[in-house]
N, C-alpha and C positions, 0 to 999 in steps of 0.2 A: 511684514511684520505690522502695516500700520493699518490691521484690521479693527475687528471691537475687543480683541484679548487686553488690549492696553487702554487702560484708565486714563486719562488726561492729567490734568492740572488737580484735579480733586487728592489725587492720593501723591502729586507730589513729594510734597512737606511732610509725610507720615514718610516715604520713602528714603527720605533723607536721614529724618532721627533713626530708624531702623538701619542703613546702610553705612553710613559716615560721619563725619563730624563735621558740626551745623557750622563751624564757622573755622574751613580749613585756615591753616598759617604757610608758609612759606615751604613747599617741597610737598605738605599731605597731599593727601589724595581727598577729593566732593564723595568721589563714588567708588568703589569695587567691590569685587568678588572673588574669597577662594575659591574658586572650582572644583568640585568634588569634596571639599570639605564642610564637615560636620557642622562646626564651631569657628566661630570669628577666629581670624588671627590680625593680631595687632605688632604692626610691625618696628620699630625701633628710633622712626621718625614720627610718631603717632598715628601712623596710616591705620587703619580701620578693613578690613578686607572682610566681607559677610560670609556670612555661612555660606553653602550653596543651595538652590531649592529649585525648583519650575518656578517658572513664572507664571498669572493662573490671573492678571491682570488689572489684580486690586494686591497686588501684596506688593507691593514698589519694583522688584524688580526679580530677575531669573533668568532659565535657559529655557529653549524651548528644545523640547525631548532630550536624544543623547544618557548616558547612563554614568553615574561617579564608579571610582575606583581606586586602585592604589597606584600613585602617582611612580615618580622614578625611583628604583628599590635605595638607585646613591646617589644622588646629583653630583654631578662634577663641577667642582668649583672652577669660578673663575674670576673670581677678586671681587665677587660682588659683598654685600655685607649677608652674617651668617646670617640673621634672622631673616632675611629676603627668600635663601632658599626652601625655608619651611613653606615657603606658597608651592612648591613643585610636590609636598609631600602627595596631593590627594589631586587626583583631573576629573574632568570631565571629558568625554568621548563620544563620538557623533553625534555631538548637539548642532542641530540647522541655526542657535545663533543662539541670544541673547539679547534681553531688554534693562535698561537699568536708567530708571524715571529718575531726572535731572530739570534744573532749571533752566530753561531756553538761556543758550548764549555757545560762547564757541570752547571748546573741550579739547584736551592734551589726553589722547586716547592710547593705552599699553598694554598690547596683548602680553601675555609670559604664555609661551612656551614651551614645550621637552617633553618630545615625546616618548612613551614606555612600550605601547604596541607598535608604531610602524617600525618597520627594519626593510633598508635599502635604498637606492637613488632611483626616484621615479615612480614609486610606489603610490603618494600618497599626496599629490602636490596639494596646496592650503590655496583657495582663495577667499580672500576675507573683504565685505562692504561694510561699512561705517555711513549711515544715514543717506545712504544710497551711490557714495562714493567710493570708490573700488580702492583701497589700502594694497592690499598686492592682490595679484593674480596667478596663478600657478605657482605658487612658491615651495621650492623644493626645498623643506627646512632641512633634510637630511644632509641634501648634498652640498649646503655651504656648513653646517655646524657637526655631523655625525648625529648618532644617537645618545642620548641621555643633556648632550647639554645643555642649560639654560638660554633663550633667543626673548628678546624684547622688538615685539613688530609695533612705531606709534607711528602716527599720524590724528593731524588736526581737525575736530568735527565741527558742524555747525549743528544745533541742535535747537530746532522751529517749534516741537509741536509736547513739550513738556517730557522728553524720554530719547535715549538714544538707542537704536536698531543695529545691531551688528546680528549680520549674517556670515552663516560659516561655512565653507562646502569645501570637499576636498573630491578626485577625481579615486581614493581608494573607498570612498565612503566612511572612513573614520577618518579621527584624527582628534589630538589633544589638547585641550587647552589648560592651561593651569590657577593663571590668574588672569583677569583684565581691572581694569583700572581710569578713572576719569580723574580730571584734575583741571581745573578753570585755563585757559589761554591766555598767557599775557604778551598780547601782538603789537606791543610795543620793545618788544625785546631784541636789541640788539649784539649784547654780548657774545661774542665770540666761543665757541666748547675750548676747553684745554688742547693746546696740542697731545697725540698720544705719548708715551712719557716709555723711556726703556725698551727702545725698539731693537729689536736682534733679528736680523736678516742672517741665517744658517743654510747654507750646503743643506740638499740631501738628494736622496734617488733619485735623480729625474726632474728635478728640481731645485726652488730653493725655498724655505722655509723661512717667514713671516711674523714676531708675533711682537705683542707689545703690550702695554697694561691695559686693562678695562677704561674707561673715565665712566667718571660718577655722576654726570650727570644727568637730570630727570629726562630731560626733554632730545635725547641725543637720541635722534635718527639713525647712526652709523660711521660707517669711515671709507672712504676713498682711497685705493689700494693705485698706486702710481711708478708705471716704470719709464726708466729714461733710454729714449731712441734715438736715432739720429734727428736731429731742427729739436729735441724736447722731449716735454713730458708725456704719457698718456695714458689714461682711465683701461684698470685693468680691473678694477673692481667698483662699480657708481654707489653700491650699497651694501658694503661689507657690517654685519651683524653682529661679526662676533668679532673678538681680537687678536685674532690667528689668521691665516692663511697660505697655503703650498702652492707655489706659483709653478703650474709645466714651462722647466725652461731646457733649453740645450746649449745656453749660453750663456756668458758672466757680464751684469751691467749693474743701474743702479736703482735703491728700489725707494719710496719715500710715503708715509701717509698723513693721511688729513680726513681732521674732523669735522662732522656737521650736525646743525638741530635743524630743529623744527620749521625755523622763522629761517632758514636761507644762511644762517650763520656760521663759518668755517673755521678750524681753527690756522691758523700756521701750519706749511707743512715744516714735517719732521726734517730734519739730517738725512742726508743721501747717503745707504748705505750700498754696497758693491757686494754682492753674492753672486752666486752659478753654480750648478749641478754638482754634486759631489760624486764620485767615480764610482758605479756602478761594481765596483771589484774592489774598493778600498775599505773593507771590511774582516773582522778574524773571525765573522760568524757564517756557518754556511749558507748559501743563499738558495733558497727555495721561489721555483716560479711555477703558480699555476696560472693554467688559460684556459677557459670555458666560454661557451657563449654567453651575452650579456644577458643574453632572454633568458638563458639557462641559472645565471644568478637572482635576474628576478623574479625565477619563480623558487626559488629556496629564499628568496627573505619574505616570499608573499605571507610562509607560516611557519618561523625558524622553528617549529616543534613538530613539524611535521617529517615523518620518514621519506625522505625525496631525494633523491639519489641521479644524480645528471652525470653524462659526459664531459671527458676531458682531457687534457694533458700535462706532465707533468715534469719540469725540471728539474731536478732535487744536486745541489752543487755539480752543475754541466754534467750531466748522466741524464739524458734525455729518456721518459717514461712515457708510449704511445699508445694504448687507450690506457685512462684511469677512470676509474668512477669517485664521484666527488657528492659529498654530503655534509650537513653540519652534522655535530657530534653533541653530547651533551645531556644532560639536564638542567635546572633554572639557567647554564651559562649560556643557552643558545637567545636569551634576551640581551645579551650582553651587545655593547655595538663591535663588538671583535672578539669574533668567533672564533668555532673549533674546530678542525673540520678531520671525514675519517674520509682515506685516502683507500681504497682499494686499485691496487698493482697490476691488477688481472695476468697473477701468473710470473710476475718482477720482483726477483729477490730483492729486497735492499735492506740493508743493517739483519739481516735475517729473517726478514718475513716479507709479504706480496700484502701489508696491509697497515696502512701509516694511522698514526695518530699525532694529528696535530692538533696543542694546544692553545691556548693564548691566552691564558690565566691573566684575565683582564683587570680581576678584581685585585690582584695584587701590583702596587705602583711599580713596586721593583723588579717584578719576574722573577724575583730571585729563591723566592719560600718553594717553592716546590723543590727547586733543583740542590739546596742548601738542604734539606731530607732525603736529599736522595742520594744526597752526599755522603752524611751522616750514616745510613743505611749502610751504604759500601764499606764504611770503615770500620763499622761493629760487622761485618759477617753477615748481615740479614739478606733474604731472596730479596729482590728489589728489583723493580725494572729499570733501564736503562737507560737516560733523560738527558737532553743536550740542545741548547738555544741554536735555534736557526732566524734568522731573517727570509722573510715572506712577501713576495709581491701576487699580486691579481692583477692580470691581463697589464702588467706592464707597469702598476701603481704600487709602489709602497705599502704595505700594510703592516709596519711595524715587527718586534722579536716576539717571536714563538716559541715552543718546546717541544723539539717530537720526543714522545712517549712509548716507550718500548710497549707492546702488548702482551696481556699474559696470555700465551696460546703456547702450543706446539714449541715452538723455539724458543720461546721461554723457559720451557720444561725441558728442553735437552740443553740450554746453557747451565740450566744450575746442576746438569748431572742427574736427574729425577725421569723417572718411566716414562715412557709413552704412554704404557697398560696403563699410567694409574686415573684418577677421578680428579676433575678441575672442576671446580665449582664460580662462577662471580656471584658475589652474594650481597643481596639488599633486602638484609632481613638481620634482624637485632638476634639472632636464634632460638626466638620464641617461638613455642606451641602453634599452629596456625590449624586452620578450620577443615582444612579441604586438600587433596591431593593437586591440583590442579594451580593453589595458593604456592606449593612449595617447587612445582613444574617452573612458575612464574617468577619467582625471587631466589630460585636458586639454576641459575644456566647456567648448562655443561657446556665446555670448552674444551674437552677431549671426549673419551667414550661417554655415553649417557646411559644413566639407571633410569631409565622413565618412573621407575617407582620412586626415587630418590631414599631408600631403605638403607643407606649407609647414611644423611642428611637424616631422617627420620631416627634412627638410632643415636645417633648424636643428641639432637635437639629433647627426644623424649627423655635421654636421661637427666640431664643436667635438668631439666624438670622434676624428675621422680627419685632418682637413687637418692637415698637419707645421709645426711650429715658424715653416719659413721664409715657409710663406705664410698667417699667421692673421692678422696686421694687416690687410694688404689685406682678406680674408673678412669679417671682424669690421666692420671699418670700411662693409663694403657692406651687411652686413646687419644691423646695429644703429644707435637711433641711440646712438652711445656718450657722448656729452655729458649726454643721457639717465639714461641705467643709470649711470656714472660718480655723476649728482647722486643718487640714488636709493641708493647704495651708500654715499657720504658721509650723508645723512641716518640711513640705521639703523646705523652707526656713530658716529654724535656720540651718538644718542640710546641704543647701546646695545643697541640688541631683539635678542635671542637667539633671534626666531622669524622669519626673514627669507628663509633663503635656498633654501629646501628645498620650500615652500610655502604659498599663502593671498597668492598675489600674480596680476596680471593680464599676458596680452600683448599688442597691441596692431599693425597694421599696417596699413597702407590698400591698402595690392596686392600685387603678386609683385616688384616691382622697388624697392618703399619699405623703410624698415629696420624692425623692432622697437623696439616703446617697452614699458618693463617700465613699470608700476601698481603701485605698492605698496597693500597691503591689511595690514587685520589688526594694527596697530601697536600694540597697548596694550600690550606686552611692552617698555616703554622705560623710560631716566629711573630706570632700579630700581639702588642701592647694590651690590647684590649682583653687577652687573654692571658696577663702575666700574672695572677693569683689563681689558673684552676686549679683544681682540689690533681693529689695526686691519684686519687682513686675516680677521676672522672669516668662517667660512662658504665656505674654501677646505679643499683636503683636507689641509691642513697643521693647520686651526683647523675643523673638523668643530660641528655644530649636537650639543647635549647627546645627540642620537639615530644622531652619528656620520655623519647627511646632511649635503653637501656641494653647492655649486651652480656645478654645470662650467662656466658664462659667466663666473661671476667667477673662477674656478680660473684660465681660458684668461687674462684678463686679468690678473690679475697677476704673471704668466711674462713678461709683453713690457716690456721695461723702458719704453719711448715711451707708452705706457696707463698705467703705472703711475706715473710721473711727472705727466701728468695727472688722475691720482686725486689724488694728494697736495697738489698745489697747488688744488685743487678743495676739500678737504679743510681747509687753510690756512686757506682763504678763508670755506669754513663757522664757522669758530672765532672768527677776525676782524671777520666780519659780524654772523653771524645768531647766536649763540654767545656773544654779550657777557654778562656775570653786570645789567648793569643795562636790557639788554635782553629777556632771560628773565626778570628778575623782575615784570618792570612786563606783559608779557603773562600769567604764572604770573597776577600780585597782581589781574590785570580779571578773571580768568575766578573766579577764587576768590570773591572780591569782590559774583561773581553767583550764584555756588552754595550759597556759606558755610549760609544758614539754612535751605535744603531740606535739606544733604548730611547738617550735625547732625543733623534728625530722622529720618535714611533708618537706620532699625534694620535695614534686609535687605544692606547694605551691609558688607564686609570684616571694617570695623572695629566692628562692630556701632553701640550704641547710644552706645561713650564717643569722647569729645572725644580724648584723650591721643593713640588711633592716630591717628586723621586730622591731630590739628597735626602730631604727628610726623612724619609722613609725606608730608608738603606741605616740613616744613623739612628734610626727608632730601631733597626735589626738588633744591630749591637746594643742599643743600650734593651732592650726588652733580652736577651741573651745573659745581660750582669744580670739585671733583678729575676731571672727563672730561675738562675743559680743561686741567689737569695732564698727564694722564695718556696723552691723543694727542701735546703735544708732546713726553712725553718718547720716544715711539714713532716719529712719523716720521722723526726722524733713522734709525734704526734702517732702515728700508724705502726712502727716499726715492732715487731713481736721483737722480743727479745731472741738472742741467739740461741739457748740452750732448746726453745721449741725443737730445731732441729733435730734432735734425739729422741728417741725413743725408745721404751723397754720395747724389745721384739718376742723374748720369747724365757719361760721362766720353767728351771731344767727339774724335778721333783726327785728327791736322794729318800734315805732312809728314813722311818720315825714319820711319817705323814709332814714335812717340810720338803721345801725347794732350798739345793746347795748351791744353783750357777744361776747366773745372769746375760743373757745374750740383748746389746744395745744395738741398735741401729741409726745412722747418719742418712737423714733424710738431705741431704744436702746434696748441690749436684760440683763440691768443692771437697777434700781434705777437710775433717774437723780435728781441730787439738781437744781432744778428749780429757779436761783438764780440771782441775777442783770438782770430781764430781765424788760421788757417794751415795749410798744405798741404806734405808732404813725401815724399820717395821712400824714408827712411831710419827705418822704426822706433826708432832710438835717437836720433833726433832730429826730433820730429814738431812741432816751430816753424819749421821748416828757411828753409819761407818765408812771412813775412805775408801774409794777406790782408785786402781794406782792408773796414773796418768798415760794417755795411748795418742795416737790418732789415727784415725778412722778413715779411710780411705771416702772417696763419693759415692753415696747411694752404696755404701759399704758394713760390716758387720764387725763388733767387736765379742768376745766371749769372756767372762771374766765369773771365776769361783769365790761365791758368797764368802766375805770375812766372817759370817754366823748363821747357820741354817736359820729359816726363819722358816712359823710353824705354823698348816694350814690355816684358814679364817684369817690369818692376820691381814693388815693394810699394807703393802710392797710401794714403796714411793721413790724415786730417782731425784736426787737432791745437791743442787750445786752452790758455793760459795762464792757469794756473789758482792761478798761485802757486809752482809744485813748479819742481823747478832742470829739470825734464825736460820741464814741462807734461804736455798728456795727449795719448791717443790716443781720440777723439771716432770714429771709422768709419776701417773704412779695405778695399780691396780689391788683390787678384792680376791685373794686364793681365794677357790672352792673348800666347803667347809672340811672336805676328804678330801687327799690326794692320792692315797693308796687306788690304785688302777689305773692311776690318770701316768702316762707315759713323756707326758709335758702337756705344757698351757701357753698358750703363745696368739699371736693376734694371724687371724687369716680373714680375709685377704692380707699380705703384707702390707705395714700402712697404714690399716683399715685402724679402726676404734673395734673391731670386734673380735672379742677373746673365745679361747673355743681351748678344747679339751684335743690336740691333735694327735695326729696319726702316731706318731715317734718324734724324737729328739732331732733336730735339726740346724745344728749347730753350724755356723757360718754359710749357711744355706737357705733356699726358699720354706717358710716354713707349708704343712701340709695334712690337709683335712678333708675327708671324704663324709659328707654329709648324709644321714640315714633315712630319711626317704625321696620314696619312690612314687610318679603320680603313675597313672594311665587315665585319659582321655575320651569317650568314642561318641559318636552324634551318630543317630537314628538316622541320619541321611543329611547328605553334607550338599548337595543341589538344591534348592530352596530360592521361593521369593520372599521379598520383605514382609514383613507382618506376619509368613506362615512359626506357625507353633515347630520345636525342634526338642527332640527329647536326648538330653546328654546324662551320659552316666559317666560319674567318675570315682577311682580308686586311688585310696591311698595305702602306704605300706611302710612302716616305721622297722628298718629293717638293721637299725643300731641297738645297740649294747642297753642304752638308759632310754627312760619316758622321755616325752617331748609334748608337748605341749605349742600350740600355735593356728595361728589360723588361718585357713582353703576360702580363697575367693577366686570365683571366675569372671574374668571381664573379657569383654568385648572391645574389637578393636578394625581398623580396617585392616584390607589387606596386608600393606608393612608397617602398622603399630603405630596409626592415630588413633589415641584415645579418643569415642565419640560420646561416653558416656559419665557423668559427674560418678555413679555409682557402679557399684559392679551387680551382676548378674544373682550374683548367689557369693555368702560372703557367710560364715560358719567357724566358730573357733572348736576347735577340736584336742584331746586326748589320746593320746596313741602308745602305750603299752612297750615294749622290747616284741618285736614280733607282730604287733598289731592289725590287718586288716580292716581299712573302714572303705565300703562302696556305696554307693546316693547313689538314687535315680531322680534326673531333674525334667521336667516339664518346664521350657523356656521360650522364648522367638526370637528374630530377627526385628528388629525395627525397622518401623519403617522411617521415611523422609530425610534419613543421611546423607543421602547424595554421593554413595562412591560406587560406581557400574561395574568395577572390579571383583567385588566379595570382602570378604569380612574375615576375624582369625577369632576365635576363641582359646582365653590365654589362660589356663588354671596355676593359680601360685598359692605355693606354701610359705606361710611368711611368719616368724618367730621373733616375738619382744613387737609387735607393729608394724615393724618398715624392715626386717633381717630375711630376705627373701634367698629361704635355703633349696627349693624345688623348682620349676616350675616347665611347664608343658602345653603346646601349641595345635589346635587340630583349625583346618581351610572349611570355609563355608563357601560354597560357591554360588552364586547367581542365575537364578533362568533368564533368560531372555534373549537370544539371539536379536540383531535388526531385522525386520518384520520385512519379509517382500524384497530381498536385497541379497544378493553372496556378501560373501564375509571371507578373508583370507584364515584359513584355517590352521598352516602349519611354514613351518620354513626354516631349512638351513643354510645358515650362511658361509659354512666354510664342509663343504663336500668332498671327504677322501675313498669315503667308502660306504656311503651306504646306499647310493640309486645311480645306476649308469643310464647314459642318454641312450637314442638311438645308433651314437657314433660312439658309443663305449666309453664316456668322455665322463668323470661324476665335475657336473657342476654346481652352482648353487641352485637353489631348487626353492616355488613358492608354491602351495598348494590353497587352492579356492575351491570355496565350498556352495555346496546349493542347499545350505538350511531347512527350508520351507518342503513343506508337503505337497508342489506344485512345482508342477516341469518349468526352468526358467530358461529363457532364450539370453546367454551376457552380447547383447549388441551396443556398441556405441561407448563399452567401458574401455577404462588405460589403468595399467599400473606402472608407478611410478618408486623411485627410489628420493624424491625432491618434490613432493607437493606444492610449495612453495615458489620451486624458480622452475618448476618443468613437470606442471601436473599432467600431461599428457604425454611423455616419453615412450610409453609403446603404446599402443592399441592392440587391446585383446582382441584374436582374428572370430567373427562370428560365430558361436557354440553354445549349443542345447545341452543346459545337466538335468538330467532325471530327475527326482525330487532324492535328498540326501547324498547326491553325486559328488564327484570332485575332479578336479581339473589341475594337473600340475602343469608348471610354468616354469620353463631353466633360467634362469636367471645370467646366461653368460657373454652377452654382448655380443651375441654370433648368429646372427639372423639366417646365414645360408643354411645351416644346421637343421631347419625342421619350422615348422609352421609356429611351434608353440616354443619358442628362443627369442627372448626379450633383449633388448636394446641396449642394458644395464646388467650390471655383476650387484649382488650384496655384498657389501663392508663387513669382512669378520670382527674388525673392529666395533662395529657399532655403526646403525643410521639408519632409517624409517625407510618402511618400505608403505605405499597406497592404492589403494582400490579408487578409480576417479568415473565419475559420469559425465561426459559432456565435457565442456572446456573446464571447469573446476568445483565442482560437486561430487562433494569428499563423500567416500560412501562406506570404508573403513582403511584403518592407518594403523599400526603397529611402529612404534621406535624403540628398539632394543642396545643393547650395550653390547661389548666384547663376548663373541663365540668361540665355544669349543667342537674342535672338529667332531664332526660325526655325530654330533649332537644337533636334536630340535628342541626350538620353541612350538606351542600352539596354542591353542583353547583347549580346556578342559571345563566339563565334556563337550565333545565337537559343538562349535557354534556357537557357544555358550560365550558371557561376556569375563572371563577371567582366563589369561596366559599364565603357562608353567610350562618349565622343564620338564619337557617328559622323560618318560623313561627310555623310547627308543622309537628313532624314526619311526612314521608309520606311515607313508605316502600312498592315498587310494584306501587303506584302514583308519580303523575308530582308533584313535587318538587316546594312549597307555600311561597311565598315571598313576601313581602309588601315593596317596593323601598322608602328609604328614601329620 
């Protein structure tokens, strides 16, 4: 860099004005740059670090190449001034050097580094040359300090041409520089630095942990670590730049520390301290040992975000498991200095699973928060993953306390007593509507049987968006295990988890008629003082997560007063029963006693080797719990509906003379309700007109009362309660029809909804019944079309009831499984249907182009009353033309064959039908059939076969090659899996993923060779597929 870019003394004075203080005081920098920062940074000593820029030759200072970016997401404090840590928030990576124009002279050069990009020992050692003198050569920052800790490299440099040239290089190509500072050297400095203070020598696994207080001298180079040997002392580290050191040893001896500066001055030697290695079995935690090739560890560290698997072995608390497959896991946590692991045990079962999750929980200095959350879920009987702390070693090196987490998988489902035939999804979404089926497949990952079309998830998501408020309560009660969900929310709110609503959770249900259960996951971001005032409705649209995301299910719940009351009652119970200070303290104390010794020796945790942060964060958790209780108590009255929202008028029974004479009320709570101080009235100004007898209504139960006085048709009917106010309060109300003659009963339908209807009959003590009168028919001129083609639709509506009906008929287009693609309907009209009336319409419409769904669409005809009250609906499928051109396709399969077709041995094995959908003869050559495309694309080679146009080939999936030419080397899984057709090594021709199958029921393309898969009317091997469209 001594070339033409550098403008010498002509710009030196100008550069100083832009870069630093014109008359530096003692301790201040003369010239400095905050690498990567867009603004100047001023430290408490008055030093100015200029905003970063590219050096042009006439702008005074700057970088040669590289790029700027975020620095450390969380700088690891090591005793330096707090404002100095700001230097590490931005960094420049990959620069080949820096130029700082300064007057000629001798300077103290300080390079501040702390990597965010680099991982792993030996990956990117740094070489640094200043004014042609080597400062460090192949310095491995990670080996000395670990990722994330600030390190200062200092040297004396002599500037003779008006600028200081700094050349940077690293083996890996990238290196991160946080700041560079120059200050005038004091060549007559003979003052020795202070001796390191607060030296601790602690036994640890495999060696001795030394730590001391970081010295504050600005000219300090580092420390020498001395070890007593026979005949004196030997230096085991001659330039230690950080105030800690782990010395591998198997003997007990004495240690001492010496500090030294740029001018060769040395401090006094500290008092020597004896220490030796800790017995590897001296721990209350299980010991897990990972062994892998160091080259494989480097492979993992080169890009922690890549999904790389490497071989190894595991010793889990004395149990040898060999081989295993190791990989890093997590999302943002992969950037942490302390990694989390996923370990495939290759079929070995440990703690009920053959796949381990080892979490580092690096961002929690106490390593307690996730365990505390799991303990709370266990005490409240919520479905939760098991978790326990372990002591982890890599290739014999102690890597700190980790947490073994149970996976949410088949074993977890079995432990809960749930059906293994159910649906379980890992969810990375907030239940918002997505644009296409591929997004649903990506964000709702199946862990049991796979519904490839995500129809069950789509029904939940679309309903949360479209179901009107009047119907949402009964709809939710039917589809969501509400008590379980409210318990999960209470747990997240009590622990102030800021990351629960929009990803990292599981949804499970046993079958189509079963409600969804919510399983919490990744609950480590809890119990933090920064979240003390977290709103108790956090995760809703009004109070979203940090990235603006909010959960659609939770958002609907908070808008429903009865559910909101049930939530606040559950939350109060949590406070009183499970968040009592002595209860939490006892749990925390027990965990700390188990983990403290190993945690204090964990130099890889966020608090590093320092005792202070660990103890302070433990105290913060207890302080947080007390403060959180107070905060929730303050918030509850602001959002809690009154208790009486749990009581609802369910049915009114007509009597003689156009009146109602009896009343049924429903308890919406999941607990008994003391029905006391209630009254019925026909006057809104006097809701306590006629008292009702006291009663106890069972959870979700009903109570029936004869009215003290009949109430006339057309009247307002109100349920009131005496709450101490002069007029009482109105709990629920409805206005009766103008005439009651001919009406057998008047009530809500569905139960719990806001819809009042003329019921089919009186149902005291049971579910209300209503038969809607509208019948719909929907016919299509052609069900197999191309996008953009016209299509004729015939709709027919019949009013089969005794009353005139007014409403809207709406025709909508959805994808195969219900994703709305158009904001407006294809057709919408208001209609009036007298009793017995039939209305028929023929419509000309088309399937829009460019919607991007390869599987077809669905036309929905709906009849709505009062704008959003859906009385009737009917759907018809639209199949898309277009088989894969020039390739065979998988056309039909039976995964459980009991009676449909026998092979040449008379056995009923699973089978797959391959079809030539083209008009040309086709030779099957170089093709493979597999049930594991990603893992074994060439599972079974299809014998060379010639297929005439439209011809088919039956392949038996029985894993019995000896039975014949067309017997594959695998079986189909009746519980659901995939089947794929592959050309060559891995070229995918066709693939279908299916869910749980029924014996002797086939699934296939309809029409043959087309895009859409359906459940066929009957198996049809070798013949056209048959399907009766709905």
